[in-house]
N, C-alpha and C positions, 0 to 999 in steps of 0.2 A: 480509493474512491470515497468521496465524501457522501455520506448518506443524509438526506434531508430529514428534518424533524417533522414528521407527518402530523403529529398532534397539534403543534403550534400552527402549522399551515392550515389545517382543517378548521380549527377554531377561528382563526383570523378571517377565513373566507365565509363564515356565517353572515347572513344578513343581519342588520342592526337589531331588529326586533328579537332575535334569538341569542344574541351575544351574552346577555346577562342571565340567561335561564340555566340554572344548575343541572336540571335533568337533561336538557339538550346537550350541554357541554360535556357531561359525563358519558352520554351515549356516543357522541362524536369522538371523545377521547378513547373510549374502549375500542371502537372500530379502528381508529387510527393506530392504536397500539399494536393490533394484530398485523396491520400492513407494515408497520415499522419493523416488526420482528422478521417478516418475510423479506423485506428490503435489505435488512442487515445481513441475513444469511446469504442471499443472492449476491450481494456486494462482496462479501468475503469469499464466496465461491469464485467469482470472476477474478478478484485480486490474486487469489492463489493459483490461477491458471495462466496469468500473464507471464511472458518470458522474463520481464524485468523483476518480478516479485516471486515467482515460483521457486521451489526448492526440492531437492531429493528426487523422488519418483516422478514428479511432474516434469522436471528437467530431463529425466531419462526418456519420457514420452516424446518431448521435442527432439531429443537426439535420435530416437527411432524414426521419427518422421523425416528428419533431415539426413539420415544415414550417417550420423556422427557419433561413434561410440564414446563412452565416458572415459575409459582407460585409466580409472583411478583418480581423476582430477576432482578437486573440491568443487563445490557449487559455483563459486565466483569465477574460477578459471574455466570451468565447463561452459558457463553462460557466455563468456568471451569467445570461446571456440564456436559456440552455436551462432553467435552474431557474425563471426567470420564466415561460417558456412553459408549463412543467409546472404552475406555480401558477395560471396563467390557465385552463388546461384543467380543473383541479380546483376552480376557484372556484365558490362557491355564491352569489356576488353580495353577500356580507356585507361590512360596513365593514372588518373586519380583513383580508379578502382583498384589497380594493382598496388599502388602505394598504400591505400587504406588496408587492404587485406594483408599485405606483407608486414605492415606496421603492427597490426593486431596480433598476427601469428608469432612475430619475433619479439613482441613486447618491447619494441625499440623506442628510444627517445626521439630518434631522428632517422629518416630514410633519405638517402641521396640516390637520385635516379639519373642515368645518362642514356640518352638515345644515340644509337650508333647506326649509321646508314648501312644498308637499306632497311632492314626490319629487325633490329636487335635492341633490346633494352637490358641495361645492367643496373641492378639495384643493390645498394649497400645499406645494411642495417647497422646503425651505430649504437654501441652500448646496449646490446639486446639481452633479453631474458626469454628464451624460446618457450612457446607453448606448443607442445607436440614434437614429433620426430622430424628429422630432415625430410624424409620421404613424404610425410603428410604435408609439410610446408610446400615442398616442390610440386606435389600433385594439386594442391589448392591454387597455386599460382598458374600452373599449366592449364587448369580448367577455367580460370578466370581470364586469361589472356586471349587476344584475338588470334584467329587462325593465321598461320604464316609468320608470326612474330616469334623470334627466339628470345629467351630470357636467361640471364646469368644472375644468380643470387649470391650475395656475399654477406658473411657475418663478420663484422669488424669489431675487434675487442676495444675496450675503453682506452687501453694504452698501446695503440697500434704503431707500426713503423711508418714514419713519414719522412719526407725529404725537404730540401730547401723550398721555402715558400709555404710550407704547411706549419702553422703556428702551434698545432696541437700534437702532431706526430713526434715520436721520440727518437727516431733514427735507428740505425742498426746497433746491435749489441757489441760488447767488448769481451774478448775471450778472457781477460784478466779480471773482469768485474761483471758477473752475471746479472747484477741488479740494474745495469745500464742498458738502455735500448727498449724497444717495444716488441710487440708480437705481430706476426703476419696475420692477415685476415684469412678466413677459411671460405672456400667456395662450396655452396650447397649443390649447385648444378651449373 
């Protein structure tokens, strides 16, 4: 937060007949300096309590409020998990909400989602770097989805098995050459 310069503002607001008076200027400056110190301390206090800027123990307080334990994560990763928890709490069960939460928790570059009639959603996280355990990710999505909708979560490796028509998939392996072929995706739930 930018703190205004109170001394400059106070002196500029003097009426013309007092602007060139050194005694008045020094009196106004000394008063403004006290308010400047208070404003600086309060501004720093606020900045250190915002979720975007707080660290360490302040983040742990947010975690206690949101019921999201730290589990040894560093501040940056933990902050991401806290934002994910906030998204989960605010979720209305929409597709966009699920994609956002799954993307955050999986640390994925891309999420593919397929709706399957009557009430099923299948989500694929491509090239992911999970934040948290499978059960935490599953519970977060279950809490965020609409009632009556079932969800299947897939974690797709970067070098996955693909078939004809898939320009990125590597196909099945070769028993004579283990370096050929891709890996199957894993299903979280």
